[in-house]
C-alpha positions in Angstrom: 87.0 39.7 75.4 83.7 40.4 73.5 82.9 44.0 72.8 79.9 43.4 74.9 82.1 42.2 77.8 84.2 45.0 77.1 81.7 47.7 77.6 80.2 46.3 80.8 83.7 46.1 82.4 84.1 50.1 81.2 80.6 50.7 83.0 81.6 48.9 85.9 84.7 51.1 86.5 82.8 54.3 85.7 80.4 53.1 88.5 83.0 52.4 90.8 85.0 55.4 90.5 84.7 58.5 92.6 82.5 61.6 91.4 86.1 63.2 89.8 85.7 63.9 86.1 86.5 61.2 83.9 89.6 63.0 82.6 91.2 63.3 85.9 90.2 59.7 87.0 92.3 58.7 83.6 95.1 61.0 84.5 95.5 59.4 88.1 95.2 55.9 87.5 95.2 53.0 85.0 92.3 50.6 84.8 93.0 47.0 83.6 90.5 43.9 83.3 91.6 40.8 84.9 89.0 38.0 84.2 86.2 40.6 83.9 87.4 42.6 87.1 88.0 46.2 87.5 91.5 47.0 88.9 93.1 50.4 89.8 96.6 51.3 90.0 96.5 54.3 92.3 99.0 57.1 91.9 100.8 58.2 95.6 99.0 60.9 97.7 102.0 63.2 97.0 101.2 63.4 93.2 97.4 63.7 93.6 98.4 66.8 96.2 100.8 68.4 93.5 98.2 68.0 91.3 95.9 70.0 93.4 97.9 72.5 93.8 99.3 73.2 90.3 96.5 75.1 89.4 97.1 77.8 92.2 100.6 77.5 91.2 100.2 78.3 87.5 98.0 81.2 88.9 101.0 82.7 91.0 103.0 82.3 88.1 100.8 84.6 86.4 100.9 86.7 89.5 104.7 86.9 89.3 104.1 87.9 85.6 101.8 90.7 86.4 104.2 92.1 88.9 107.2 92.3 86.7 105.5 92.9 83.6 105.8 96.6 83.8 109.5 96.5 83.8 109.6 95.7 80.2 106.1 97.0 79.4 107.4 100.8 80.2 110.6 100.5 78.7 109.0 99.2 75.3 106.5 102.4 75.6 109.3 104.9 76.2 110.9 104.1 72.7 110.3 107.1 70.3 108.4 104.7 67.7 105.7 103.6 70.3 102.2 103.6 70.0 101.5 104.5 73.1 102.8 107.7 74.9 103.1 107.8 78.9 104.0 110.4 81.3 106.1 109.7 84.4 102.9 109.8 86.5 101.2 107.0 84.0 104.1 105.1 84.6 104.1 105.1 88.3 100.3 104.1 88.3 100.7 101.7 85.9 103.0 99.8 88.1 101.4 100.5 91.6 97.5 100.4 90.7 97.9 96.5 91.4 98.1 97.5 94.9 95.0 99.7 95.1 93.0 96.8 93.0 94.6 94.4 95.1 92.4 96.0 98.4 89.2 95.4 96.4 89.9 91.6 95.7 90.7 90.9 99.5 87.6 92.8 100.6 85.4 90.4 98.4 88.0 87.2 99.1 86.8 86.4 102.9 83.1 86.0 101.9 84.0 83.8 98.6 86.4 81.6 100.8 83.6 81.0 103.2 80.5 80.9 101.3 81.5 79.9 97.9 84.5 77.4 98.7 88.2 77.2 98.1 88.0 75.7 94.7 85.0 78.0 93.4 87.0 81.2 94.6 90.3 80.0 93.0 88.4 79.5 89.6 86.5 82.8 89.6 89.7 84.5 90.7 91.1 83.7 87.0 88.4 85.6 85.1 89.1 89.4 85.9 93.1 88.4 85.6 92.0 87.0 82.0 90.1 89.9 81.0 92.8 92.2 82.1 95.4 90.8 80.1 93.1 90.6 77.1 92.2 94.2 77.5 96.0 95.0 77.8 96.9 93.3 74.6 94.1 95.5 72.8 95.0 98.7 74.6 95.4 101.8 72.7 95.7 104.5 75.3 97.0 104.9 78.9 93.4 104.5 80.5 92.5 101.2 79.0 95.9 100.2 80.4 95.1 101.4 83.9 91.7 99.3 83.6 93.3 96.2 82.9 95.9 96.7 85.2 93.0 97.2 87.9 91.2 94.0 86.7 94.5 92.0 87.1 94.9 93.5 90.6 91.4 92.6 91.5 92.0 88.8 90.5 95.4 88.9 92.6 93.7 90.1 95.7 91.0 87.4 96.0 94.0 84.9 95.1 96.6 86.6 97.8 93.8 85.2 100.4 92.8 82.2 98.8 96.3 80.7 97.4 97.8 80.1 100.9 94.9 78.7 102.2 93.9 76.3 99.6 97.2 74.9 99.2 97.6 74.4 103.0 94.4 72.6 103.2 95.3 70.3 100.3 98.6 69.4 101.7 99.6 66.5 104.3 101.9 68.0 106.9 105.0 66.5 105.6 104.7 68.2 102.4 103.0 71.4 103.4 106.2 73.5 103.7 107.3 72.3 100.2 104.0 73.1 98.6 103.7 76.4 100.2 107.2 77.4 99.0 105.9 76.7 95.6 104.6 80.3 96.0 107.8 81.9 95.9 109.0 79.6 93.2 105.9 80.6 91.0 106.4 84.7 91.7 110.2 83.8 90.6 109.2 81.8 87.3 106.4 84.5 86.3 109.0 87.3 86.7 111.3 85.8 84.8 109.0 84.8 82.0 107.7 88.1 81.9 111.1 89.8 81.6 112.2 87.2 79.1 109.0 87.5 76.8 109.5 91.5 77.2 112.8 91.3 75.9 112.4 89.2 73.1 109.0 90.2 72.0 106.3 92.9 71.3 104.8 94.1 74.5 101.4 93.0 73.3 102.3 89.4 72.2 104.3 89.3 75.5 101.2 90.2 77.4 99.2 87.4 75.4 102.0 84.8 76.3 101.6 85.7 80.0 98.2 86.0 80.3 98.0 82.4 78.9 98.8 81.2 82.7 95.6 81.9 83.7 93.5 79.9 81.3 95.9 76.7 81.9 95.3 77.5 85.7 91.6 77.6 85.2 91.7 74.3 83.7 93.7 72.6 86.2 91.6 74.3 89.1 88.4 72.8 87.7 89.7 69.2 87.8 90.7 68.6 91.3 88.1 68.6 94.4 87.2 71.1 96.8 89.5 71.1 100.2 88.7 68.5 102.7 88.9 71.1 105.8 86.2 73.7 103.9 83.7 70.6 103.3 83.8 69.7 107.1 83.2 73.3 108.2 80.1 73.1 106.0 79.3 70.1 107.6 79.4 67.9 104.5 81.6 65.2 106.2 80.9 62.3 103.8 82.1 64.6 100.7 85.1 65.9 103.1 86.1 62.0 103.5 85.9 61.4 99.9 88.0 64.7 99.2 90.5 63.7 101.9 90.8 59.9 100.8 91.5 61.2 97.3 94.2 63.4 98.5 95.7 61.3 101.5 94.8 57.7 100.6 93.5 55.6 103.2 96.4 54.4 105.7 96.1 54.6 109.2 97.6 57.8 109.9 95.8 59.5 107.4 92.6 58.1 108.8 93.5 59.4 112.3 94.0 62.7 110.8 90.7 62.7 109.3 88.9 61.8 112.4 90.4 64.7 114.3 89.6 67.1 111.5 85.8 65.5 111.6 85.8 65.6 115.5 86.9 68.9 115.9 84.7 70.5 113.4 81.6 68.7 114.7 82.2 70.0 118.2 82.7 73.7 116.6 79.4 73.2 114.9 77.5 72.1 118.0 78.9 75.2 120.0 78.1 77.9 117.8 75.3 80.1 118.8 73.7 82.5 116.5 74.7 86.2 117.2 74.7 89.5 115.7 77.7 89.6 112.8 79.2 92.8 114.5 79.0 91.0 117.7 80.5 87.7 116.3 83.5 89.8 114.9 84.0 91.4 118.3 84.4 88.2 119.8 86.5 86.6 117.2 89.0 89.8 117.4 89.3 88.9 121.2 90.3 85.4 120.6 94.5 84.9 120.9 94.1 82.2 118.0 92.9 85.0 115.9 94.8 88.3 116.9 98.0 86.8 117.5 98.3 85.3 113.9 96.6 88.5 112.4 99.4 90.7 114.0 102.2 88.4 112.8 100.9 88.2 109.3 100.8 92.0 109.3 104.5 92.3 110.0 105.1 89.3 107.5 103.5 91.3 104.8 104.9 94.7 105.7 108.4 92.9 105.6 107.5 91.4 102.4 106.8 94.4 100.6 109.2 96.6 102.4 112.1 94.3 101.3 111.6 95.4 97.8 109.8 92.2 96.6 107.7 94.0 94.3 109.6 97.0 93.4 112.5 95.5 92.4 110.9 93.4 89.6 108.5 96.8 88.5 111.8 99.0 88.1 114.4 96.4 87.9 115.9 98.2 84.3 116.4 101.7 86.0 117.4 100.2 89.6 120.1 98.0 88.1 121.6 100.8 85.5 122.3 103.1 88.5 123.6 100.0 90.5 126.0 98.8 87.6 127.0 102.6 86.6 126.5 101.7 83.1 129.0 98.8 83.2 126.7 96.3 82.3 123.8 96.5 79.7 120.7 97.2 81.4 118.7 94.1 80.1 121.7 91.9 80.7 121.4 93.0 84.3 117.7 92.6 84.7 117.7 89.0 83.4 120.8 88.6 85.8 118.4 89.5 88.8 115.7 87.1 87.4 118.3 84.0 86.9 119.4 84.6 90.6 115.9 84.9 91.9 114.5 82.0 89.8 117.4 79.7 90.8 117.3 80.6 94.5 113.2 80.2 94.4 114.0 76.4 93.2 116.4 76.3 96.3 113.9 77.6 98.7 111.3 75.1 97.9 114.0 72.2 99.2 115.0 74.5 102.1 111.6 75.6 103.4 110.8 72.0 103.5 114.0 70.9 105.5 114.8 73.5 107.8 112.5 75.3 110.4 110.5 78.4 109.3 111.8 80.7 111.7 115.4 79.5 110.6 114.7 80.3 106.8 113.2 83.7 107.5 115.9 85.1 109.6 118.8 83.8 107.6 117.1 85.6 104.6 116.5 88.8 106.7 120.4 88.9 107.9 121.7 88.4 104.4 119.2 90.8 103.1 120.2 93.6 105.3 123.8 93.1 105.3 123.5 93.1 101.4 121.5 96.2 101.0 123.9 98.2 103.3 126.8 96.7 101.7 125.4 97.9 98.3 124.5 101.4 99.6 128.1 101.8 101.0 129.7 100.9 97.6 127.3 103.3 95.9 128.2 106.1 98.1 132.0 105.5 97.6 131.4 104.9 94.0 129.8 108.5 93.6 132.4 110.0 95.9 135.0 108.6 93.4 136.6 106.2 95.9 136.2 103.2 93.3 138.3 103.4 90.3 136.1 103.6 86.9 137.2 99.6 85.8 135.5 98.2 89.2 132.5 100.7 89.1 130.0 97.6 88.5 131.0 96.1 92.0 127.6 97.0 93.5 126.0 94.5 91.5 127.8 91.5 93.8 126.1 92.7 96.9 123.1 93.3 95.0 122.5 90.0 93.8 122.8 88.8 97.1 120.3 90.7 98.2 118.2 89.4 95.9 119.0 85.7 96.8 118.7 86.5 100.4 115.4 87.8 99.9 114.2 85.1 97.6 115.4 82.6 99.9 113.6 83.6 103.0 111.4 87.0 103.0 109.8 85.5 99.9 108.5 82.2 100.7 108.0 82.1 104.4 105.1 84.7 104.7 103.2 82.5 102.1 104.0 79.5 104.1 103.0 80.6 107.4 99.7 82.6 106.2 98.3 79.2 105.0 99.2 77.8 108.2 98.7 80.3 111.2 95.0 80.7 111.0 92.5 78.3 112.6 90.2 76.5 110.2 86.8 78.8 111.4 88.5 82.2 111.0 91.0 80.9 108.1 88.8 83.3 105.4 88.6 86.4 107.6 92.2 86.4 108.7 93.4 85.7 105.3 91.3 88.9 104.1 92.4 91.0 106.9 96.2 90.3 106.5 96.3 90.2 102.9 94.9 94.3 103.4 98.2 94.7 104.7 99.8 93.1 101.8 97.8 95.3 99.1 98.2 98.8 101.1 102.0 98.0 101.4 102.4 96.9 97.8 100.8 100.4 96.5 102.6 102.6 99.2 106.2 101.1 98.5 105.8 100.9 94.4 104.0 104.4 93.9 106.3 105.9 96.2 110.0 104.2 94.6 110.2 106.3 91.6 110.1 109.4 93.8 112.4 107.5 96.4 114.7 106.8 93.6 114.9 110.4 92.2 115.2 112.4 95.7 117.7 109.9 97.5 119.0 107.7 94.9 119.3 104.0 94.9 121.6 103.9 97.7 119.6 105.9 100.2 116.4 103.8 99.1 118.1 100.5 99.7 119.6 102.1 103.6 115.6 102.7 104.0 114.8 99.2 102.9 117.6 97.8 104.9 116.4 99.2 108.1 112.8 98.6 107.7 113.7 94.8 107.5 115.7 95.0 110.3 112.9 96.6 112.3 110.1 93.8 111.4 112.8 91.2 111.6 112.9 92.1 115.5 109.1 92.0 116.0 109.2 89.0 114.4 111.8 87.3 116.4 109.4 87.6 119.4 106.6 87.0 117.8 106.5 84.0 115.4 106.4 80.6 116.7 107.8 77.4 114.7 105.1 75.9 112.6 107.2 73.4 110.5 105.8 69.7 110.9 103.0 70.4 112.9 99.5 69.8 111.9 97.2 72.8 111.3 95.2 71.8 114.6 98.3 72.0 116.5 99.0 75.4 115.4 95.7 76.5 116.5 96.3 74.9 119.8 99.5 77.0 120.2 97.7 80.2 119.9 95.1 79.0 122.2 97.5 78.3 124.9 97.2 74.5 124.5 100.9 74.0 124.3 101.3 70.4 125.7 99.1 67.4 127.2 100.0 68.9 130.9 98.5 72.3 130.2 94.7 73.5 130.7 93.0 72.1 128.3 89.6 70.8 127.2 89.7 66.6 127.7 88.6 66.2 124.0 91.7 68.5 123.1 94.3 66.6 125.1 92.9 63.5 123.3 93.2 65.0 119.8 96.7 66.4 120.6 97.7 62.9 121.8 96.4 61.4 118.5 98.1 64.0 116.5 101.4 62.8 118.3 100.8 59.5 117.6 100.4 60.5 113.7 103.8 62.5 113.8 105.4 59.5 115.5 104.3 56.9 113.3 
């Protein structure tokens, strides 16, 4: 083939390609020529969806590193030759200030998600985190450390609302559980990476390695399209179709799901009336499809934090020193916790996609509560001399079982439910409000943990956590519906009270439910 023919063929292929950047098109399809014709061998929709969520996953790895990094930073700064000297008050603020900064990020997240879109919000959330890690690398006093942690927390707050929403909207119903479970996997990976880097490297070098996650995240987010539901909600139906086909392909089932999405958004837009923002907010709060998911997510995120999800990574070394009774070297026990957490997070990606959400959550709750009470009981026995000296390390076993239980169920399920449970019209607002509970509990639990460890010990603290998990579990047992295998529209209909085709529902809602049943049955 002549150079002119090759040039024309190449230009033909570019003209026929979608509006995605050329780099991502080359990654996702190979183009061959046959007699001057352009043919494509497309990558499967699953891999396209995996690419779409990969940038968010990489961000969440950075989030896990943010949470766990104080565990190694504070240990290095306590050394006699440390360049920075911290007081105990400084230490608790460095670990907990992420929670306060999360609030500021979550406050602006609903506006960003609604006005700027999911993709741009995800991109912008990487910038304060990158700045925070850059400041931390160069920090020379405690004030700069606190500022850097605040910037990291602000970015985390935006992403805490954006991540589950974005992943759910990028994913097909059959893959949504597995993709949402990658949030738990990402947290565990980031925590393990931060502790490994902090164990092997100087804290500034470790910070540089952890911060690189956000640069990779920004690149990956930038090469995928906006989510189809957001484009539909803004009336950009042609762009929605292109994004949907890029992510899901063009088979019959996907086409039916797309038609349901466009139809529901078209009717919502037509029925929308212009009212004051306060009146609109009050009307939204009275709708069961909004307030019921909000209450559920409030308990979900309280459960998430009170289970020690952020306390354990932040204070792993001193906690495990007391649990092991000095029988195991502190950094070794820290890495034991990280390895169990990481392996369980990998397992949870499979379990969440195979089993019902409720089954996985309550399995995690039962295991965690039993393990926490067992650990506390063994610690009390050891303190009163009922456990021989050679067996003083035995509380480590139920502690690792507790790490397994909370990582299996309590870590992934709140994030999976957060991405599914809110209707599209209120998803940004609902994610922001529920995320507020997450950030407040983050600050309260992490800030009070050192005092709790000093006053009532690890054994007493574990008793409080176990009881709190059990109480949240009781409420969720009666409140939480099953969402596995359901489309986002079916979940919305559940909270509206449209439970089946014989229930009280508008005709067009019955038609949509019938179409969705056909999709599931097909």
